[in-house]
N, C-alpha and C positions, 0 to 999 in steps of 0.2 A: 504493500500500500504506500510505501515511501519512495518508490521509484517512478520518476516522471517518464522515462523511456519505456517502462513496462506497464503503463496504465492503459489497459484495454477496455476498462469497464466504466470509467467515470464514477460519479457519486462519491459519497463519504468525504466531502470536502474538508471539513474540520479535522477529521482523523488523518487524512492524507497530508494536509498541511503541517500538522504537528510532527508527523514522521519526517517530512522533508526538512523541517526546521532543526530537528535533532541531528539529522545527517549532516546538514550544513555546519552545525556547531562542531561536530566531530571532525569533519574535514578541515575546518579552520584550526581547530586545536592540534590536529596532526602536524600542520605546518609550523605552528608556534612551538611545539614541544620537540620536534625532530632535532633541532640543534642541541638540545639537552640530552639526546640519546633515548628519548621516550617515544614509544610507538603507541598509536591510537587505533583501535579496531572499531569499526562500525558494523554491528552484527544484527542479522535478522534471524529470529529464533525458529522460523518456519511456521507452518500452519499447525498450531498446537491444539490438542483436544481440550477445549474449555467451553464454558457456556456461550461465550461470544462466537465460537465457531460451530455451535450446535454439536459439540463433541465429535467433530470430524478432524482428521489429520493425525499427526504423530503424537506420541505420548510425551509428557513433560521430560521424562528420563531420556528419550531419544533426542529431544531438542537440546538438553543440557550437554549430552555427550558430543553432539555436533558443534556446539558453541565452544566447548573446551578444546576440541580439536583445532578450531579456527584460532583460538587464542594461542595455542602452542605453535602455530605457523606464523604468528605475527612478528614482524621485524621492521627495521627502518626502511627497507626497500618497498614494503607493501603497506606502510602506515597510511591511514586515511582511506583504505579500501573498504567498500561496502560488500560484506560477505553474507551469504545465506548459510545457515547451519549445515547444509549438505555440502558445503565447499565451493559452491558456485559463486563467482564474482558477479554481483548484480549491477545492472545499468543504472545510471543516475537518471 
């Protein structure tokens, strides 16, 4: 919902805008912190089974496992990248 390039359905304006704003903050932070040797990951947990998703999607445990794997891959060369929990780099 936070990707402009992957928005194929419209709607959910406020929710989408809040996700884009967080991504922009993370991207800007990645530029500011890189000279200090600090990496910033911008992470999408995936479609997680919750009431919001009508309990469709992956389990919270699967999501966390994917997010931890992305964090383990984070470095100064890919700081500020928008990652899906499954490892896919997401379009802005």
